C-alpha positions as a printed Julia matrix, in Angstrom:
515×3 Matrix{Float64}:
  2.18  231.43   66.64
  4.69  229.14   64.62
  4.97  225.32   65.71
  7.47  224.56   68.35
  8.59  221.53   66.37
  9.34  222.39   62.61
 10.26  220.36   59.52
 14.26  220.18   59.35
 14.51  218.68   55.78
 15.76  222.1    54.56
 19.17  222.2    52.86
 20.56  223.99   56.07
 19.82  221.84   59.15
 19.02  223.89   62.38
 21.86  224.95   64.46
 20.12  223.41   67.52
 17.25  221.01   67.76
 16.24  219.81   71.22
 13.36  217.0    71.27
 11.42  215.94   74.18
 14.22  216.76   76.79
 13.19  215.8    80.47
 15.5   216.31   83.58
 14.57  215.88   86.98
 15.93  216.54   90.35
 14.98  215.09   93.85
 11.47  216.23   94.33
 11.56  218.71   91.04
 10.85  217.99   87.39
 12.81  220.6    85.97
 12.15  220.17   82.57
  9.44  217.73   80.69
  9.38  216.98   77.23
 11.02  220.38   75.96
 11.46  221.07   72.35
 13.45  223.77   70.92
 14.61  224.48   67.28
 17.16  227.24   66.85
 18.06  228.35   63.12
 21.32  229.43   61.93
 21.65  233.27   61.39
 18.89  234.1    63.84
 18.51  235.27   67.41
 16.23  233.05   69.22
 14.92  234.3    72.54
 13.91  231.79   75.34
 11.82  233.45   78.37
  9.77  232.16   81.19
  9.3   232.56   85.0
 12.07  231.89   87.24
 12.04  228.18   87.96
 10.39  227.51   84.66
 13.28  225.46   83.38
 15.43  227.83   81.18
 18.6   227.51   83.05
 18.35  223.59   83.28
 17.72  223.35   79.71
 20.68  225.63   78.78
 23.0   223.68   81.24
 21.96  220.55   79.4
 22.6   222.18   75.86
 26.14  223.36   77.45
 27.08  219.94   78.82
 26.83  220.81   82.36
 24.54  218.04   83.0
 22.69  215.34   80.8
 18.95  214.88   80.45
 17.19  211.9    81.58
 15.49  211.53   78.07
 15.35  213.18   74.93
 17.85  214.01   72.08
 20.17  217.06   71.24
 21.07  217.53   67.74
 23.74  220.28   66.54
 23.69  221.15   62.95
 21.6   217.97   62.25
 23.77  215.69   64.24
 22.79  214.13   67.15
 25.34  214.53   70.13
 26.07  213.26   73.64
 27.34  216.22   75.55
 29.11  215.09   78.86
 30.66  218.27   79.84
 31.2   222.05   78.67
 34.32  221.08   76.89
 32.3   218.57   74.85
 29.88  221.55   73.82
 32.86  223.81   73.26
 34.38  221.3    70.77
 31.07  221.18   68.93
 31.01  224.73   68.6
 28.31  225.94   71.68
 29.74  228.77   73.99
 27.94  230.22   76.76
 28.17  233.81   78.15
 27.1   233.7    81.61
 25.07  236.67   83.5
 27.87  237.09   86.09
 31.2   237.6    84.09
 33.68  235.12   84.67
 36.88  237.59   84.01
 40.16  238.09   86.11
 40.46  241.8    86.77
 44.1   241.86   87.03
 44.8   240.45   83.69
 44.7   241.93   80.1
 41.87  241.39   77.79
 44.24  239.16   75.68
 45.13  237.2    78.79
 41.63  236.71   79.75
 40.5   235.52   76.12
 43.25  232.95   75.67
 43.53  231.5    79.2
 43.09  227.97   79.02
 43.34  227.98   75.31
 46.85  229.51   74.69
 48.28  229.33   71.28
 51.8   228.04   70.96
 54.85  228.04   68.74
 56.65  224.93   69.88
 56.84  225.26   73.59
 56.38  229.02   73.65
 53.28  230.91   74.04
 52.46  232.74   70.71
 50.71  236.03   71.8
 51.47  237.71   68.57
 49.14  235.03   66.79
 46.58  235.71   69.82
 46.46  239.3    69.44
 45.91  238.72   65.57
 43.11  236.6    65.98
 41.5   238.64   68.66
 41.85  241.67   66.59
 40.37  239.92   63.45
 37.41  238.59   65.62
 36.75  242.14   67.07
 37.06  243.74   63.53
 34.76  241.03   62.01
 32.08  241.31   64.36
 32.45  244.99   65.39
 33.1   244.37   69.11
 35.51  247.15   69.53
 37.92  245.17   71.95
 41.25  246.47   73.1
 43.65  243.43   73.85
 46.13  245.09   76.02
 43.79  246.92   78.5
 43.4   245.62   82.0
 39.95  244.11   82.5
 39.61  246.17   85.57
 39.87  249.28   83.67
 36.73  248.27   81.5
 33.02  249.17   81.75
 30.26  246.61   82.21
 29.43  246.81   78.55
 33.19  246.24   77.35
 33.52  243.44   79.78
 30.6   241.67   78.2
 32.01  242.09   74.71
 35.31  240.28   75.83
 32.93  237.43   77.19
 31.53  237.21   73.8
 34.98  237.34   72.18
 36.07  234.61   74.55
 33.67  232.01   73.15
 34.03  233.22   69.58
 37.76  232.65   69.85
 37.2   229.12   70.99
 35.27  228.56   67.68
 31.67  228.73   68.89
 28.84  228.93   66.3
 26.32  228.92   68.6
 26.07  231.18   71.54
 24.07  231.22   74.81
 23.53  234.69   76.29
 22.28  234.5    79.85
 20.51  237.66   80.79
 23.03  239.8    78.7
 21.48  243.25   79.24
 20.8   242.82   83.03
 23.69  245.43   84.09
 23.8   247.59   80.73
 22.48  250.96   80.44
 20.54  251.64   77.19
 23.34  252.85   75.11
 25.23  249.67   75.8
 22.31  247.57   75.04
 21.98  249.32   71.49
 25.6   248.45   71.17
 25.13  244.81   72.07
 22.29  244.52   69.6
 24.47  245.98   66.98
 27.04  243.34   67.72
 24.33  240.41   67.62
 23.18  241.59   64.27
 26.82  241.27   63.08
 26.89  237.77   64.45
 23.76  236.4    63.1
 24.77  238.07   59.56
 27.85  235.72   59.66
 25.57  232.62   60.31
 25.93  232.27   63.98
 23.05  231.22   66.0
 22.04  232.98   69.27
 19.84  231.74   72.02
 19.06  235.04   74.3
 17.6   234.49   77.55
 16.06  237.45   79.01
 13.4   238.95   81.39
 13.19  242.24   79.61
 10.48  241.59   77.08
 10.64  244.71   75.37
 14.24  243.99   74.5
 13.28  240.48   73.67
 10.99  241.66   71.01
 13.39  244.11   69.48
 16.06  241.76   68.98
 14.62  238.11   68.59
 13.54  236.61   65.23
 12.02  233.75   67.23
 10.82  233.62   70.76
 10.21  230.22   72.95
  8.07  230.6    75.87
  8.89  227.96   78.94
  6.24  227.64   81.44
  6.69  225.34   84.41
  9.16  223.06   82.99
  7.81  222.6    79.29
  7.45  224.74   76.23
  4.07  226.4    75.54
  4.82  228.42   72.32
  7.06  229.43   69.76
  6.16  233.0    68.58
  7.33  235.43   66.06
  8.02  238.92   67.67
  5.63  240.49   65.01
  2.86  238.29   66.24
  2.89  239.19   70.18
  3.24  242.27   72.48
  4.98  242.3    75.63
  1.7   241.72   77.48
  1.01  238.65   75.4
  4.29  237.22   76.13
  3.85  237.84   79.95
  0.36  236.06   79.71
  2.16  233.19   78.13
  5.04  233.18   80.87
  2.8   233.87   83.95
 -0.79  233.89   83.07
 -1.04  237.65   83.64
 -0.44  241.2    82.3
  2.9   242.62   82.15
  3.48  244.72   85.37
  4.7   248.42   85.51
  6.77  250.1    88.38
  4.86  252.97   88.0
  4.38  255.0    91.24
  3.26  258.51   91.39
  1.2   259.1    94.45
  3.6   260.76   96.92
  3.84  259.12  100.51
  7.11  261.38  101.29
  7.03  262.82  104.85
  9.11  265.42  106.69
 10.97  262.82  108.91
 14.52  262.05  107.84
 15.48  258.49  108.47
 18.67  258.43  106.96
 21.16  261.35  106.71
 24.47  260.85  104.95
 26.94  263.76  105.23
 30.01  264.06  103.66
 30.76  260.31  103.35
 34.1   259.68  101.73
 35.9   256.38  101.41
 39.62  255.85  100.43
 41.06  252.44  100.0
 44.54  251.14  101.11
 46.36  252.4    98.0
 44.99  255.79   98.46
 42.35  255.65   95.64
 39.18  257.69   96.4
 36.21  255.18   95.8
 33.45  257.76   97.38
 33.97  261.3    97.57
 31.91  263.87   99.72
 28.51  261.88   99.22
 25.77  263.57  100.97
 21.96  262.76  100.79
 18.76  262.54  103.03
 15.99  260.14  102.59
 12.8   260.61  104.55
 10.27  258.07  105.73
  8.01  257.36  103.12
 10.29  258.04  100.33
 12.28  255.95   97.75
 15.67  257.57   96.71
 16.82  255.87   93.46
 20.56  256.11   92.54
 21.58  255.55   89.03
 24.8   254.54   87.68
 26.74  252.44   85.54
 28.13  249.6    87.89
 31.48  250.01   89.26
 31.05  253.77   89.99
 30.68  253.49   93.71
 27.34  252.2    94.35
 28.58  248.94   95.83
 31.0   250.9    98.18
 28.41  253.36   99.03
 25.93  250.39  100.27
 28.76  248.47  102.02
 29.72  251.75  103.95
 26.13  252.35  104.91
 25.63  248.77  106.17
 28.9   248.88  108.05
 30.78  246.49  105.97
 33.33  249.31  105.33
 34.19  252.21  107.45
 33.97  255.53  105.98
 37.24  257.41  105.96
 35.16  260.45  106.85
 31.84  261.69  107.02
 28.69  260.84  108.91
 25.77  258.17  108.59
 22.82  258.79  110.84
 19.97  256.62  111.15
 16.87  257.85  112.73
 18.37  260.0   115.7
 21.41  257.67  116.04
 24.8   258.45  114.63
 25.5   254.86  113.33
 28.77  255.67  111.38
 30.93  253.51  113.81
 28.47  250.95  114.57
 28.83  247.29  113.48
 26.86  245.86  110.61
 24.86  243.7   113.38
 24.01  246.86  115.52
 22.74  248.72  112.19
 20.28  245.73  111.4
 19.21  245.38  115.1
 18.43  249.26  114.84
 16.26  249.04  111.74
 18.49  248.65  108.47
 17.5   245.88  106.37
 19.68  244.99  103.21
 18.85  243.19   99.89
 22.48  242.32   98.52
 23.29  243.19   94.88
 24.98  239.9    95.0
 22.71  237.25   96.67
 25.1   234.57   96.07
 28.23  236.34   98.1
 26.08  238.39  100.62
 22.52  237.23  100.77
 22.59  233.31  101.06
 24.31  230.39  102.4
 24.03  228.07   99.63
 24.65  224.93  101.17
 22.22  225.58  103.93
 18.54  224.65  104.17
 16.05  227.73  103.6
 15.28  227.79  107.44
 18.77  228.59  108.15
 18.83  231.34  105.5
 16.05  232.82  107.16
 17.89  233.43  110.24
 21.13  234.82  108.37
 21.8   238.45  109.44
 18.88  238.14  111.97
 19.85  235.42  114.21
 19.53  237.7   117.34
 16.21  238.66  116.77
 12.61  237.08  117.18
 11.46  234.56  115.73
 15.06  233.26  115.27
 16.13  233.5   119.05
 14.67  233.64  122.26
 17.04  235.15  124.74
 20.54  234.04  124.13
 19.37  230.81  122.46
 18.62  230.1   118.68
 14.58  229.08  118.29
 14.72  226.77  115.69
 11.19  225.86  115.91
 10.33  229.67  115.41
 12.76  230.1   112.51
 11.09  227.12  110.82
  7.57  228.38  111.3
  8.32  231.71  110.13
 10.31  230.43  107.03
  7.27  228.4   106.16
  5.21  231.86  106.34
  7.69  233.47  103.98
  7.46  230.46  101.4
  3.75  230.88  101.57
  3.56  234.72  101.44
  6.05  235.25   98.89
  5.45  232.45   96.55
  8.84  230.82   97.06
  8.51  227.72   94.84
 10.16  224.86   96.99
  9.18  221.22   97.88
 10.25  221.94  101.47
 12.05  224.55  103.62
 14.78  221.74  104.12
 15.78  222.3   100.41
 19.21  223.63  100.13
 19.24  227.36   98.73
 21.39  226.17   95.95
 18.52  224.18   94.66
 16.51  227.14   94.21
 16.32  229.04   90.96
 17.37  232.72   91.12
 14.07  234.06   91.42
 12.92  232.05   94.22
 16.26  232.72   96.19
 15.49  236.58   95.72
 11.88  236.34   96.96
 13.22  234.4   100.0
 15.54  237.07  100.63
 13.16  239.86  100.28
 10.7   237.97  102.35
 13.35  237.59  105.1
 14.51  241.33  105.04
 10.94  242.74  105.14
  9.98  240.36  108.01
 12.2   242.38  110.58
  9.97  245.4   110.26
 12.66  247.72  109.2
 12.67  251.62  109.03
 15.13  251.76  106.25
 15.68  249.08  103.35
 18.73  249.31  101.23
 17.71  247.45   98.26
 20.61  246.87   95.61
 19.14  245.54   92.43
 16.12  243.92   94.26
 14.56  242.32   90.92
 17.72  241.38   89.14
 17.45  238.24   87.43
 13.52  237.45   88.52
 10.7   236.84   86.2
  7.77  239.49   85.53
  5.77  237.81   88.02
  8.3   237.96   90.79
  9.17  241.52   89.77
  5.59  242.7    90.11
  5.33  241.14   93.75
  8.55  242.96   94.9
  7.42  246.39   93.28
  4.09  245.87   95.14
  5.9   245.17   98.33
  8.2   247.91   98.03
  5.3   250.31   97.31
  3.07  249.15  100.24
  6.18  249.42  102.88
  6.71  253.04  101.48
  2.97  253.9   101.99
  3.6   252.65  105.63
  6.61  254.85  106.05
  9.43  252.83  105.31
 12.65  254.77  103.82
 14.0   252.77  100.71
 17.52  253.54   98.94
 17.23  251.82   95.65
 19.92  250.91   93.44
 19.18  249.5    90.16
 20.47  248.84   86.51
 16.71  248.49   85.3
 16.23  252.45   84.55
 12.46  251.92   84.1
 12.47  250.51   87.55
 14.4   253.32   89.1
 12.1   255.98   87.43
  8.91  254.15   88.16
  9.46  253.61   91.9
 11.54  256.48   93.09
 10.39  259.57   94.56
 13.85  261.31   93.9
 16.8   260.46   91.64
 20.42  260.82   91.92
 23.13  259.85   89.54
 26.32  258.35   90.76
 29.57  258.8    88.73
 33.17  257.75   89.8
 32.16  257.93   93.43
 30.38  260.97   93.27
 26.9   262.32   93.16
 26.97  264.23   90.09
 23.35  264.96   89.08
 19.54  264.96   90.25
 16.69  264.09   88.19
 12.98  264.37   88.36
 11.31  260.78   88.23
  8.03  262.53   86.61
 10.04  263.9    83.81
 13.23  262.07   83.11
 13.7   259.44   80.4
 15.61  256.27   80.25
 17.95  257.86   77.52
 18.68  260.88   79.9
 19.4   259.13   82.54
 21.76  256.8    80.74
 23.65  259.98   79.37
 24.01  261.36   82.66
 25.43  258.03   83.98
 28.14  257.85   81.51
 28.92  261.55   81.97
 27.67  262.74   78.66
 25.08  265.31   80.06
 23.21  266.24   83.18
 19.92  264.55   83.9
 18.15  267.36   85.57
């Protein structure tokens, strides 16, 4: 291990030096005496459990809030950052996990939005295009300025986000979970771009829960546990398991599941489901599959290829143009979302912010969300507030949701703790079918292991699971059968016992079959 605090008297001062950063919120100490030193021309990974304080620390560095105590120095100069604009002006840019792009604008328009070059009173798009192409070529980002963002894949969108912060003069980049939605080939491309960036003297702070990727890309790794730094290590000195132990005090979990619990009882039968939008564009085309009780069916695909539309159709949020959906012995094709839920469907949404939580409501109200007509949340036609509160406390205890109180707003929880609350809520209804869309996205190895164990246990008891995930190891490890979705169609089957992430990634991009 190398020391957390390092002598900075060398000729080149560190890009970032945070000393003794402390930040508290009502009832929570988010950061306590954190130290972080990031050198120019390096990738510095920051890892830790959900709720460990990573996001709070990065928001402090990006000027989104001020620390209660401690100092921030950029390139050797102590600074006070009152807003993200202050951070950007001082060369700090942040690429968020959830992309902040306008689909109906071109790449060029997205990049210059809010920072438009002008010649007199007119916008100088020629100069903007020249600068964009110069940055793209210099760092190997391969960005096409005149393409609409809605036409781009996930990996291309991420490169646009990186170019946006470089366009504004960033020399220090914060990347929040940058590989969460990328297939292996796109991860390789991203890492190639990061090597180009650091060769030009940029400093990159890389936040991730994927420890193997951290070890592959980082020059140094800082571990945060329960709000404070516990170690800064070199990747050559540690393994994934050692990092996991530093983070959560336990070994790195594995999603591996091989003992079969699949029965011959079909729980979900999807036949010929087609979905056409108002413009006549086909979003789903003749999708058919069956999931049996005790079976996990995994669907792999680059995001934007129909997985979200399929989930929304199965949940009744969209009405299929043609085809049928049968749950157990019931044809539920025309049923409402509420009726499907009451009949045994549970749903872990891909976007917990949009579809899983009411952020400005307390945890006990979120426990009721989507289940307000069922016990313990209701008694006859009336809501049972006492029952809901009691069961929320049970979920908090059983699923290790870290919160001072069930009266805390959902927005106050870290992403991982929000996810554990959702999983606990959905499993509490004793469903017969679980639609799990990216169930471990943005959660740490401890929470990930807990969710994997839960899915395995529920599967063994006969739960049918539709699993959609960008984590190919998770898909391969948990699934009894695998299908690949491309452009709204199921195009290939794969055997989880033999397929590799690379083969699956190739099939997802249409390069080759996975079977």
